N, C-alpha and C positions, 0 to 999 in steps of 0.2 A: 690193630697189631701190625708190626712190620717183620720181615724176614731178615736175618743176619747170618753171616758165615764167619766164624773165627777159626783161625789156623794155629794149631799147636803140633810140634813133632813128638813122636813116641819112640820108646826104646824097643828095638826089634829083638825077639827071642824065638828061635824055631823049636818046635817039639819034634819028637821022633816021627809024628805023623806028617810033618811038614807045615804044620800050622804056626802061626805067629800069636803068641799070647803075651800080654803085658799089662801093667797098671800104670799107664802113663799119665802125665799132666794132660787134662782134657781141655781146660780153659783157666782163666785167672780173672782176678779183679784188677781194675785199672782203666787206662784210657785207650781205646782202639781207634784206628783210622778206617773210614768206609768211604767208598766212592758213591756219591748220591745219584749216579746216572746222568749228571749233567757236567761231568768233568771236574767237579769240585770235591775236595776231600773234606768230610765232616768228622769231627773228633767227638766220640761218644764215650761217656764215662759209665763204667760198670762197677757200682759201689759194692763194698763187701755185703751189706745187708740185703742186696738183690741177688748177688752171685751165690751166697751160701744159705739162702733161704731154703728150707726143707722141701717145699713143693718143687722148687726148681731142680735141686739135687736128685730127688726121686724121679723126675721125668727123664733122666738119663738112662735108666735101667730098661734093657731090652730094645733101645732104638737100633736100627740097622746101621751097619758100616757100609758105605757105598763107594763105588768107583767114581769118584768126583762128584760134584754137585749137579743134581738134575732138577733143582727147584725143591719146594716144600712138599714132601710126600704125603699122600692122603689115602691112597688105595693099594691093595696087594698087587694090582696089575702094573703099578708104577715101579714095582721092585723087581720086575722081571729083568734079568741080564745085568743088573747094576749092583746087587748086594754081594759083598765079599766077606762079611763077617757080622758080629753083633757086639754091643756093649752089654756086659754080663751083670753089672752091679749098679746101684745108685752111685752118684758122685759123693766123694769124701773130701772135706776140707783139709788141705795140707799147706800150711802157711797161708800165702795169698793165692794158692792155686787149688784147683779141683782135680782130683785124680779118680780113676774108675777102672775096673777090670774089663779088658777087651780080648776078643779073639778073631783073627783073620784066618778064614778057611781058604779062600781062593788067593793064594800068594801069587800065582802066575799072572793074575788079572792086574795087580798093582805094580808089577815089574819092579823097578829100582826106586820107585817112590816110597817115602817114609814119613812124609808130613801129614798131619791131621787137620781138618777144618770142620768145626761144628756148624750145622744148620739149625737155626732156632727161630722163634718168633718172640717178640717182646713189644711192650708199650713204650713209646717214646715220650719223654718228658722233656719239652723244649726249653728247659730252664738252663742257661749257661753257667759256668762256674770255673773253679780252679781246684786241682788236686795235686798235692806235692810240688806245687810250683808250676804246673802245667795247665794251661787253660783247655777247657772243653766247651763244646757247642750245646750238647744235649745229654740226657741221662737215659739209660736203659732200665726198664722196670718190668716186673712180672714175666720173667724169662722162662720160656717153656721150650725144651729141646726136641727136635724132630729126627735128626740124623747125624752121623759122623761120617765125613768124607775123607778118603785118602787122596791127597793132592800133591802137586809138585813142590810147593813151598808154603810154609806156615806163616802165621801172623803174629803170634804173641811174643815170640822172642825169648822166652824163659825156659824152654824145654830143651832136652838133649836126647839123641837117639843113639842106639847101639847097633852098628853094622855087623855084617858077617865076621869081620875081623875084630870084633869087640872094640873098635876104635870109636872113642867118644868124640863127637863133633858138635859145633854150635852153628847157629844160622842167623841171618840178618832178619829184621822185621820187615814184613811185606806190607804195602799200603793199598794195594788193590787185589782182585782175585781173578788172575788170568784163566783159572780152570772153569770159570762160569761163563757160559755162552750167553752173551746179551742179545736182546731182540729189539727191533724198532718199534717204538710206541708212538702213534700220532694223536695229538690232542685235537679238540674241536677248534682250538685257536690257530691250527695249521702247523704248530711246532711239532717236529719229530725228533725224538732222542732215544738213546740206547738204554735199556732197562733190563734188570733181571727177569727171567721167565715168570716167576711167581708174581712179579709187579705187573707184567702184561696181562697175566691171567686175571689179577685182581681188577685191573682197569677195565678189561673186557667185561667182567661180571658187573661192575658198576654201570658200564654203558648199557648192557642188557637190562639191568633194573631200571635205568632211565627211560629206555625204549618202551619197557612194559608199563611204567607209570604214565608215559605220554599216551600210549594206546588206551589205558584205562581212563585217563583225563578226557581224551577225545570222545570215548564211549559215554562218559558221564555228561559231557556237554551236549552230545546228541540226544540222550535221554532227557536232559533238562529242556532242550528245545521242543522236543516231541511233547512232553508234558505241558509246557507253556502253551503251545498250539492247541492241545486238547482242552485246556482250561479256557482259552478264548472261545473255542467252538461251544463248549459246555455252557459258558455264560450267555453267549448269543442264542442257544437253543432254549435256555431258561427264559430269557427276556421274551422271546417269541411265544413260548408256552404261556407266560404270564399275560401277555397281550391277547392271545387267543382266548384265555379263560375270561379276561375282562370283557372282551367283545361278546363271548358266549352269555356272560351274566347280564350285560346290557340288553342283548337281544331277548333274553328270557323276561326281563323286567318289562320291556316294551310290549312283548306278546301277552303278558299277564294283565297289563293295564288295558289292552285292547279287549281281552276276554272279560274283564270286569265291566267295561262299558257296555258290553253286549249281554251281560248276565249270563255268562258261561262259566261253569265251574271247571276249574283247571287243576285242582289239588289231585296229585297222583298221576296226572296225564304228562306224557312226554311232549316235546316241542311239536313233533309231527302231529300227534293226536289234537293238540290245541289248534294248530293251523287248519286242520281238516274240519274241526268244529266251527271255527270262525268263518271258513270259506262256505260251509254249508249254511250258516246262518245268514250270510250275505246273498244266498241264493245260487251258489255254485252247485251244480248238479253232477259234476264229474264223479266217476268212480275211481277212488284212490287205491282200491285193493290191489295188491301185488305190484303197486307203482313204487319207483325208487324215491329216495328222500329228496333227490334233486328235482324230480318231477313235482313232488308235493310243494316244495319251496317255490318253484317257479309258478305254479298254479296259484298258490297263496299270494305271491307278489302281485300277479296280475289282478286278482280279485280285489286286493286292497287298493291297487292303483285305480281300478275302474270305479270302486266305491268313493274314493277321494275325489275323482273327476266328477262324478254325479253330485257330490256334496257341494263342490265348488260351483257347478253350474246352477244348482238349486239356490245357492246363496246369492249368486250374482242376480239371477232372475228376481228373486225376492227383493234385492236391493233396488232393481230398476222399477219394479212395481211400486215399492214404497216411495220412490222418488216422484213418480207420476202422480200418485195420490196426494202426496204432499203439495205438489205444484197445482193440482186442480182444486184442492181445497183453498189454497191460498188465493187463487184468482176469483174464486166465487165470493169470498169474503170481501175482496177488494171491490168487486163490482157492486155489491150491496151498499157498501159504505159510499161509494161514489154517487149512487142513485139518491141515497138519502140526503147527501150534501146538496146535490142539485135541487132536490125538492124543497129544502129549507131555504136555499138562496132564492128560489122562485117565489116563494110565499113572501119573503122579506121584501122582495122587489115590487110585488103587487101592492103591499101595504105603503110603501114609499110613494108610489105613483098616485094612490088615492089621496094623500095628504097634499100633494102638489096640486091636484086637481081642485081641491076645496079652496 
């Protein structure tokens, strides 16, 4: 929705209380000129079907009449010191115009000013076209009125006012709004331009929303990074836990195999109890009562290590003994064979010598 201010003059009539009452032209259908805040005039078409829509006409009832435009009003505090009267009725179609009952209470506040300018919001349809031979840039739709301001000069050009002398006068159409104080708006691109106060407020609201969204995005990114780091840590801890469980299982299997070899029953026994039983079986006389698990582990490892050393030494000695026996047995056999061979050779030699002698 955008804000617009349209200017129409009204016919002034004083009551005995000093109030001004009238049923002036408030607005009309047709093409209006607006300053877009960048020094360009934009022609906007207000078609009959939008201007005379019942919702739009009903929105005129009870809106405040203000001393000039102070932006689109939204709270009672914004009305302090600027309200001079009120629109008393909904709008009524009169030819191509809209009229409504008004009352001005604070006549001194408006001074010699007699022109009116509507402040309203509408939806802009950026479809260009042509109306009564005049081209326009875009169309106003869904018009909702907010206030009616007393200004120096009007915009519509089809209303007449009645002064104190009852002299009817006409006025020229205005193409901008000198009664509205523009404010500087700076965009992110670095461009600064003059805009109506409500435009500046709207832009500030959008900037605040953007800042809030960025803050929330940064927070979400931080939470995502934290969750990602936590997931990596959890996976690492899980892998370490699985490895520890595998190592523990292997150790238990090895321990049970050792117990089986030594005919030690291990069902229902803890690792500590099985180790103590094996160590005792191997001749370890240590008292393990009230000793820590680390102490039991160390004692068990030393016992197993000593047992393995003894077994190795025994095996090596047996191997040496076996080798010597094999060597001794081999030499004895060889000597017997040699002696027998020599004896046979000697006998044969003696026989040969006897034949030669004969």
